[in-house]
C-alpha positions as a printed NumPy array, in Angstrom:
array([[-40.79 , -28.384,  89.542],
       [-38.596, -29.431,  92.47 ],
       [-41.574, -29.194,  94.846],
       [-43.724, -31.332,  92.559],
       [-41.009, -34.   ,  92.341],
       [-40.587, -33.92 ,  96.138],
       [-44.326, -34.509,  96.574],
       [-44.273, -37.405,  94.096],
       [-41.286, -38.978,  95.871],
       [-43.082, -38.703,  99.227],
       [-46.141, -40.294,  97.677],
       [-44.159, -43.492,  97.083],
       [-41.889, -43.395, 100.156],
       [-42.828, -41.131, 103.085],
       [-39.937, -38.78 , 103.809],
       [-38.208, -39.216, 100.455],
       [-39.368, -35.786,  99.272],
       [-37.94 , -34.188, 102.394],
       [-34.669, -36.047, 101.808],
       [-34.625, -34.864,  98.18 ],
       [-34.957, -31.261,  99.368],
       [-32.147, -31.672, 101.904],
       [-34.159, -31.93 , 105.129],
       [-32.545, -35.101, 106.479],
       [-33.945, -35.057, 110.028],
       [-37.5  , -34.433, 108.833],
       [-37.098, -37.218, 106.276],
       [-36.119, -39.73 , 108.943],
       [-38.921, -38.606, 111.255],
       [-41.587, -38.863, 108.53 ],
       [-40.288, -42.25 , 107.384],
       [-40.418, -43.639, 110.92 ],
       [-43.753, -42.068, 111.951],
       [-45.685, -42.969, 108.802],
       [-44.014, -46.383, 108.658],
       [-44.986, -47.07 , 112.262],
       [-48.552, -45.924, 111.57 ],
       [-48.813, -48.314, 108.623],
       [-47.263, -51.037, 110.794],
       [-49.875, -50.489, 113.502],
       [-52.527, -50.815, 110.825],
       [-51.731, -54.534, 110.858],
       [-52.91 , -54.857, 114.467],
       [-55.538, -52.158, 114.689],
       [-58.254, -50.792, 112.494],
       [-57.109, -47.158, 112.585],
       [-56.894, -47.055, 108.793],
       [-57.408, -43.306, 108.593],
       [-54.384, -42.384, 110.743],
       [-51.6  , -43.577, 108.403],
       [-53.405, -42.227, 105.358],
       [-53.759, -38.774, 106.932],
       [-50.111, -38.797, 108.068],
       [-48.991, -39.812, 104.578],
       [-50.985, -36.96 , 103.002],
       [-49.503, -34.464, 105.486],
       [-46.028, -35.764, 104.637],
       [-46.666, -35.262, 100.904],
       [-48.007, -31.737, 101.419],
       [-45.081, -30.777, 103.635],
       [-42.618, -32.03 , 101.006],
       [-44.364, -29.888,  98.398],
       [-44.62 , -26.669, 100.403],
       [-41.328, -26.638, 102.364],
       [-38.415, -24.449, 101.322],
       [-35.357, -25.885,  99.616],
       [-32.115, -26.088, 101.56 ]])
C-alpha cells in the first residue's frame, strides 16, 4: 500500500513519492528535473520529454525500497 501511495503522490508532484518513502536526495532531483522539463515545455515543443520523465518518476516511486 505504501508503494501505491508513493506513486499517487508522485503523480501529483514529481518527487513527492520519493520524499514519502524517505529518499530525500532523489525527491529533490526528480522535482527539479521534471519541473525544469515542464518549464522548458513553455519555450519548446518537446512535449514528450516531461511526460516521459514524470512517468519514470512515478514508476520509480512505486518500485523503490522503503528506507
